[in-house]
VMD Tcl script that draws the C-alpha trace (Angstrom):
set ca {
  {29.01 -89.36 3.74}
  {26.15 -86.86 3.59}
  {26.47 -83.26 4.77}
  {24.84 -83.83 8.13}
  {27.17 -86.80 8.94}
  {30.17 -84.69 7.85}
  {29.10 -81.91 10.31}
  {28.82 -84.37 13.06}
  {32.09 -86.05 12.25}
  {33.74 -82.56 12.38}
  {32.10 -82.19 15.91}
  {33.40 -85.53 16.84}
  {37.03 -84.71 15.82}
  {36.81 -81.35 17.78}
  {35.43 -82.91 20.86}
  {37.94 -85.80 20.73}
  {40.94 -83.28 20.44}
  {39.42 -81.14 23.34}
  {39.22 -84.29 25.44}
  {42.89 -85.05 24.92}
  {43.79 -81.47 25.44}
  {41.73 -81.57 28.84}
  {43.67 -84.57 29.86}
  {46.97 -83.21 29.25}
  {46.20 -80.10 31.07}
  {44.48 -81.92 34.02}
  {41.27 -79.84 33.46}
  {38.84 -82.45 34.90}
  {35.94 -79.93 35.11}
  {35.78 -79.33 31.34}
  {36.05 -83.07 30.84}
  {32.61 -83.68 32.45}
  {31.41 -82.02 29.06}
  {34.01 -83.25 26.50}
  {34.07 -87.05 27.51}
  {30.35 -87.83 27.28}
  {30.13 -85.85 23.88}
  {32.54 -88.22 22.26}
  {30.18 -91.21 22.26}
  {27.18 -88.98 21.79}
  {28.51 -87.61 18.61}
  {29.59 -91.15 17.36}
  {26.03 -92.27 17.94}
  {24.73 -89.35 15.91}
  {27.15 -90.16 13.15}
  {25.90 -93.64 13.01}
  {22.17 -92.88 13.13}
  {22.61 -90.24 10.18}
  {25.01 -92.48 8.12}
  {23.22 -95.77 8.17}
  {20.68 -96.19 5.37}
  {17.95 -97.83 7.55}
  {18.48 -96.84 11.22}
  {16.85 -99.04 13.85}
  {15.37 -98.21 17.24}
  {17.97 -98.00 20.05}
  {16.85 -101.34 21.61}
  {16.93 -103.33 18.44}
  {20.49 -102.22 17.35}
  {23.33 -103.84 19.18}
  {25.76 -101.10 18.03}
  {23.65 -98.31 19.43}
  {23.26 -100.20 22.59}
  {27.02 -100.67 22.79}
  {27.42 -97.05 22.47}
  {24.58 -96.23 24.95}
  {26.33 -98.33 27.71}
  {29.73 -97.03 26.66}
  {28.39 -93.69 27.27}
  {26.96 -94.54 30.62}
  {30.38 -96.06 31.55}
  {32.20 -92.90 30.50}
  {29.98 -90.75 32.85}
  {30.32 -93.19 35.85}
  {34.14 -93.55 35.40}
  {34.58 -89.87 35.78}
  {34.08 -90.35 39.51}
  {36.43 -92.98 41.10}
  {33.65 -94.09 43.42}
  {31.75 -95.39 40.58}
  {34.42 -97.74 39.22}
  {32.47 -100.96 39.67}
  {29.20 -99.63 38.09}
  {31.37 -98.15 35.28}
  {33.08 -101.52 34.69}
  {29.55 -103.27 34.53}
  {28.48 -100.59 31.91}
  {31.46 -101.35 29.89}
  {31.06 -104.97 30.25}
  {27.42 -104.65 28.98}
  {28.66 -102.63 26.01}
  {31.14 -105.29 25.02}
  {28.35 -107.97 25.28}
  {26.30 -105.88 22.68}
  {29.38 -105.58 20.55}
  {29.80 -109.36 20.67}
  {26.02 -109.75 19.68}
  {26.67 -107.35 16.82}
  {29.67 -109.36 15.57}
  {27.77 -112.69 16.04}
  {24.82 -111.27 14.04}
  {26.76 -110.30 10.85}
  {25.74 -112.63 8.07}
  {27.71 -113.97 4.94}
  {27.30 -117.04 2.88}
  {31.03 -117.59 2.84}
  {31.57 -119.25 6.19}
  {29.61 -121.16 8.89}
  {28.73 -119.89 12.22}
  {31.69 -118.65 14.50}
  {34.37 -120.16 12.25}
  {37.49 -118.78 13.70}
  {41.18 -119.35 12.49}
  {42.77 -121.24 15.30}
  {45.97 -119.11 15.28}
  {43.75 -115.94 16.01}
  {41.87 -117.57 18.92}
  {45.22 -119.02 20.28}
  {46.78 -115.42 20.16}
  {43.82 -113.92 22.02}
  {43.85 -116.54 24.76}
  {47.62 -116.08 25.11}
  {47.14 -112.40 25.43}
  {44.35 -112.84 28.08}
  {46.65 -115.32 30.16}
  {49.53 -112.91 30.08}
  {47.48 -109.91 30.97}
  {45.81 -111.71 34.11}
  {49.41 -113.03 34.94}
  {50.64 -109.35 35.20}
  {47.58 -108.10 37.02}
  {46.66 -111.04 39.30}
  {49.06 -110.28 42.24}
  {47.75 -106.67 42.37}
  {43.95 -107.21 42.05}
  {42.96 -108.07 45.66}
  {39.23 -108.35 45.88}
  {38.83 -107.35 42.29}
  {40.19 -110.70 40.87}
  {36.89 -112.41 39.66}
  {35.32 -108.96 38.27}
  {38.53 -108.40 36.34}
  {38.78 -111.89 35.09}
  {35.19 -111.86 33.91}
  {35.83 -108.45 32.09}
  {39.04 -109.94 30.59}
  {37.26 -112.97 29.20}
  {34.49 -110.69 27.89}
  {36.86 -108.31 25.99}
  {38.78 -111.38 24.74}
  {35.59 -112.97 23.46}
  {34.67 -109.62 21.75}
  {38.15 -109.60 20.15}
  {37.81 -113.06 19.01}
  {34.40 -112.30 17.56}
  {35.91 -109.31 15.71}
  {38.56 -111.51 14.10}
  {35.93 -113.73 12.95}
  {34.61 -110.97 10.70}
  {37.75 -111.47 8.48}
  {36.27 -114.69 7.28}
  {32.69 -113.36 6.88}
  {32.77 -109.84 5.71}
  {34.47 -107.76 2.85}
  {37.98 -107.05 3.94}
  {37.55 -103.31 4.39}
  {34.58 -103.83 6.81}
  {36.25 -106.64 8.58}
  {39.56 -104.43 8.97}
  {37.62 -101.61 10.56}
  {35.84 -103.88 13.10}
  {39.17 -105.75 13.91}
  {41.10 -102.54 14.38}
  {38.16 -101.11 16.64}
  {38.11 -104.25 18.71}
  {42.08 -104.23 19.01}
  {42.12 -100.59 20.14}
  {39.42 -101.40 22.69}
  {41.42 -104.16 24.20}
  {44.58 -102.02 24.22}
  {42.68 -99.20 25.93}
  {41.22 -101.57 28.69}
  {44.40 -103.08 29.18}
  {46.35 -99.98 29.76}
  {43.66 -98.77 32.09}
  {43.84 -101.97 34.15}
  {47.72 -101.86 34.26}
  {47.72 -98.21 35.23}
  {45.06 -98.83 37.86}
  {46.16 -102.06 39.47}
  {49.81 -102.46 38.70}
  {51.73 -99.40 38.26}
  {50.64 -95.82 37.31}
  {52.56 -94.22 34.62}
  {52.96 -90.80 32.72}
  {50.70 -90.27 29.77}
  {48.38 -93.15 30.92}
  {45.21 -91.00 30.58}
  {46.08 -89.84 27.01}
  {46.94 -93.43 25.90}
  {43.68 -94.80 27.43}
  {41.51 -92.23 25.86}
  {43.27 -91.91 22.54}
  {43.00 -95.73 21.88}
  {39.38 -95.75 23.28}
  {38.38 -92.91 20.82}
  {39.88 -94.86 17.98}
  {38.27 -98.06 19.06}
  {34.66 -96.67 19.11}
  {35.36 -94.71 15.82}
  {36.54 -97.77 13.90}
  {33.61 -100.03 15.39}
  {31.15 -97.35 14.19}
  {32.73 -97.08 10.75}
  {32.73 -100.75 10.28}
  {29.04 -101.06 11.48}
  {28.01 -98.19 9.12}
  {29.89 -99.86 6.14}
  {28.24 -103.26 7.05}
  {24.77 -101.82 7.42}
  {25.07 -99.87 4.08}
  {26.62 -102.64 1.78}
  {24.00 -104.95 0.21}
  {24.23 -108.45 1.62}
  {25.17 -109.86 -1.52}
  {28.29 -107.64 -1.82}
  {29.52 -108.65 1.64}
}
mol new
graphics top color blue
foreach p $ca { graphics top sphere $p radius 0.5 }
foreach p [lrange $ca 0 end-1] q [lrange $ca 1 end] { graphics top cylinder $p $q radius 0.2 }
display resetview
């Protein structure tokens, strides 16, 4: 990690801690600053850490971060829940594109272990079973979102058969935390609100984006023949 990236990573840690503190103290005004800075600092880390950075529109990871950043801003206002949901849906699609684009000579396209796919499908069915009676007019949008995040998680599991174990593990952990964060958010919003939901949602979300970025950096910087 070069000095510039280290400084940016320090900024990311400080902003992330500040965000959690703002949630715990209920300071929504300062969150208007801390929350958007989380993804902005991660994007800066990614750009300074990869050996050959691409333009925004050519890099699925950067596009995923960009739409996550848009989603973070929109979801700070309850009136923009649907646009925020669409922004994160788009972010997940770009992460799926990234997972699908990783290359290795050790496996065929989208070769998944059946048990992993079955586990993801079972989780989606159970989540929708819990949420369905409480969704009202949001049934179809939430179902589409659930299918998308499940596809993203399945694509992340696929990396275990494609990439080196450390890179794959980072990406799988990141995708897993993302699904956990979205699931907690959905349960808290549509089924039953509970204490510490905000902290749980943001903590898992921050870890999700961090591990996806770390995995993407590692993938981009390791020569193909070593994958």
